[in-house]
N, C-alpha and C positions, 0 to 999 in steps of 0.2 A: 415314128417311134414315140414322139412326145405325147404326153397326156395319158399314157397307158401304164398301169402297174404290171410289170413283167415279173413272173415267178420262175426261178431257175428250175429246170427239169433234169438237166444232165450237163456234166462238164467232161469234156473229152481231152485228155492230156496224153500226148504220145500214143494215141490210139486206144488208151485205156479209159473206160467209162467210170465216172465218179459222181453218181447221183447225190444230191445234197442230203444230209442227215435230217431225220425228224425225231425229235425227242422233247423232253420237258423244257429245254432251254431254247431250242430252235424249231419253229413250226414250218417256216418257209424262208427261203433266201430270195429277197426281193430286189428289183432294180427299177430305176425310173430315169427317163430322159426328160428334160424340161427346159423351158426358155427362161433366161434371166434378164432379157432385154425386151424391147417392144417389137422385135422382129418375129417372124412366123416360125423360124427354125429353132429346133431344140439346140441349146448350146451348153448344157450342163448335164451331169450324170451323177447319180448316187446309187450305191448298192451296199448291203450290209449283211453280216452274219451275226457275230457278237459286236464287232466293230463296224464302222462304215468307211467307205472310200467315197470321197467327193472329188469330181474332176471337171475341168472346163474342156470343151471340145471345139474343133473346127471341122467342117464338112467340106468334101469336094463338091463343087457345083454340078459336075457332070457324072460322077460315079458314086455308087453306094458305099462310100468309105468315110472314115473319120480318123482323127488322131487327137491325142491328148496334148494340151498345152500347159496344164497345171493339175496337180493332184495333192490331196492331203488325206490323212486317215486318223481315226481315233486309236487309242491304245488301252483297251480293256482286255483283261484275261478272261477267256471263256471258263465257265465253271466245269464243263465236261471236256475231257481231253479230245474226244472224237470231234467236237466242234472246233477246238483250237487247231487241230491238225487240218481239218477241212478248210477252215478260214485261210490258213497259210497257202494251201494249194490253190484256192479260188482267187485270192488276192494277187497271187503271182501271175495269174492270167492277165491282169491289167498293168503289171509293173514292167512295161516295155519303155525304152527311152522315149522321151517326148518327141513327137513328130512321127513315131512309128505308125504304120497304117493298119487299121482294123477294118475288115470288111463286114458288111451286115446285109441281111436279106429278111424280108417279112413275107411269109406265106400263110395260107389258111389250111387247117387240117380237115379231115373228113367230117368232123363234128362242128365245123364252122368257127373254131377258135383260131386266133392268130398265133403264129409261131415265129419267134425272132431268133435268128442264128447269127451269132457273132463269131468271127474267125480272127484269131490273133495274128501278129506278124510271124509267129513261128508255126502257124497252121493248126494250133489247138482251137477247140471250139467250145462255146457256151451256148446252150439251147434253153430258151425261155418260152413260156406260154402266157397268154393273158388270162388264164384261168388257173385256179388252184386245184390240183389233182386231189381226189379223195384218197384217203389212206389206202383203200383197196386198189384203186386204179394205179396209185403211185407204186405200190409193192408189186402189183401184177406186171407193170411195165419193165421190171427188172429181169423177168424170165420169159423165155419163149420156147416153144416146142416145134419140131419139124422132123420129117415130113408129116403131113396130116391130110389124108389118111397115111397110116404107116403099115408096113408089111412085116419086117423082121425086127427092126430097131426103130425106136423113137428117140430123137436127140433132144436133150434139155440143155439150153444155153442160158448163161447169165452174164450180166454186164460186169459183175465183179466176182472174185473168188468168195465162195460162201462155205463156211465150215459147218459141220454137224447138221447137214440138211437131211430131213426125213422125207422120203418120197413113198407114197402109197398109191396103189392102183385099185379102183373100185369099178365094178360093172354097173350097168344102168339100173340095176335093182338095189344098189347100195351095198353090195357084199364086197368086203375087202379081199382082194386076190393076192396081193403081195405087199411087202414093206421092207425098206432097207434104209440105212443111213449112209450118206456119201459126203465127200468134200467136192464141191463143184467148182472147177476152174475152167472157164470158157465154155466147155461143152462136155456132156456126159451121155454115153449111149445107154439106153434102157432096152433090155431084151423083151420084146412083146411077141416073139415068134410062136409061143405056146397059147396065146389068146385066140379064142374063136372070133370070127368076123363079127363086128358090131361096134357099138359106142361104149367108150370107157372114160373114166375121169382120173386124172393124175392129181393127187393131193400133195402139195409142196409146203413143208413147214420148216421154218428156220429155228435156230436155237433160242430166239426171243419169243417164239410162239406165234409169229406172223404166219398166216396160212392163206394160200390161194389155191384155186382149183382150175386146172386146164382140161378142157374136153378134147378128146381125140377119137379117131375112128381107126379100127383095125380092119384091114382087108386082105 
């Protein structure tokens, strides 16, 4: 883990997904493990949103776990309330009693990037990557569609409840076939039973104007 800049991609608390905010104040939530002695093992940790948490770690010699022996953090008020709220949620992930066990694993995704998974003593998870997701990739990762191909219904799922979401369906020639506004909580069924067999595009736009397009097939 040492020597790598890790960028938070998702925080899972009690089974709910909380991807980090991206705005004028916060571009990325970064974490780093590093050595503070002459040894080869990383034995310190730092992460920050508006404030930072600094901690000292000890590792198990035989298992991929660590525990904190010391922590401190700064006390700055975020300008944006959304960042203040997220920082409290994220920092609580690390506020376990000293000696509590955190599990970690490092894997490689299909694009060759490293993925770090931290699991807290309560089972909550923080997922980091060694790459910064583009804004498009970051936003696209918040939504998924299934099944694909679809027959009668196409299900749109989201990591978080999204208000005032506009969804439009276009055919392969770019003609808009339908449009509706929804509030998406977990999953929403979209009726595609009247569509002819073929390739279509689902345009998803949130209230901030962020837009992604998901391609699906009707059969």
